[in-house]
C-alpha positions as CSV (number, residue, x, y, z in Angstrom):
1,M,-120.9,-7.0,-3.6
2,S,-119.2,-9.2,-6.3
3,E,-116.2,-8.0,-8.2
4,E,-116.6,-8.5,-11.8
5,K,-113.5,-9.5,-13.8
6,I,-112.8,-9.3,-17.5
7,T,-110.2,-11.1,-19.5
8,I,-108.2,-9.3,-22.1
9,E,-105.8,-10.5,-24.7
10,T,-102.3,-9.3,-24.1
11,G,-100.6,-11.0,-27.1
12,E,-97.2,-12.8,-27.0
13,A,-95.5,-9.9,-25.2
14,G,-97.9,-10.2,-22.3
15,K,-97.9,-14.0,-22.3
16,G,-101.5,-14.5,-23.5
17,T,-104.3,-13.2,-21.4
18,S,-104.7,-11.1,-18.3
19,T,-107.6,-10.7,-15.9
20,I,-108.5,-7.3,-14.5
21,D,-111.4,-5.8,-12.5
22,K,-114.2,-4.4,-14.6
23,E,-113.9,-1.1,-12.7
24,A,-110.1,-0.9,-13.2
25,N,-108.7,2.4,-14.4
26,T,-107.6,1.3,-17.9
27,E,-105.9,4.7,-18.6
28,E,-103.6,4.1,-15.6
29,L,-102.8,0.6,-16.8
30,E,-102.0,1.9,-20.3
31,E,-99.7,4.6,-19.0
32,R,-97.9,2.1,-16.9
33,A,-97.4,-0.3,-19.8
34,L,-96.2,2.6,-22.1
35,S,-93.7,3.7,-19.4
36,V,-92.2,0.2,-19.3
37,F,-91.8,0.2,-23.1
38,A,-90.3,3.7,-23.0
39,S,-87.7,2.6,-20.4
40,E,-86.8,-0.5,-22.4
41,R,-86.4,1.7,-25.5
42,N,-84.0,4.0,-23.6
43,E,-82.0,1.0,-22.4
44,D,-81.8,-0.2,-26.0
45,I,-80.6,3.1,-27.3
46,T,-78.0,3.4,-24.6
47,A,-76.7,-0.1,-25.4
48,L,-76.5,0.8,-29.1
49,I,-74.6,4.0,-28.4
50,L,-72.1,2.2,-26.2
51,S,-71.6,-0.5,-28.8
52,L,-70.9,2.1,-31.5
53,I,-68.5,4.0,-29.3
54,T,-66.6,0.8,-28.4
55,T,-66.5,-0.3,-32.1
56,F,-65.2,3.1,-33.1
57,I,-62.4,3.1,-30.4
58,V,-61.4,-0.5,-31.4
59,L,-61.2,0.5,-35.1
60,I,-59.1,3.6,-34.3
61,F,-56.6,1.6,-32.2
62,T,-56.3,-1.3,-34.6
63,K,-55.6,1.1,-37.5
64,W,-52.8,2.8,-35.4
65,M,-51.2,-0.5,-34.4
């Protein structure tokens, strides 16, 4: 029994191409990829909020000094 592989384009974010089994569960792969992007988005939003809070605190203290 030979395992057939297919090559898919993943673009620059995925570093070019990727080889997967022909019988691979593509829905599961898509869900995993989307969960990675969702977690990165949450990290970005957290970093933005912390930056805004820090900037606000610095502005308040420099105005009072």
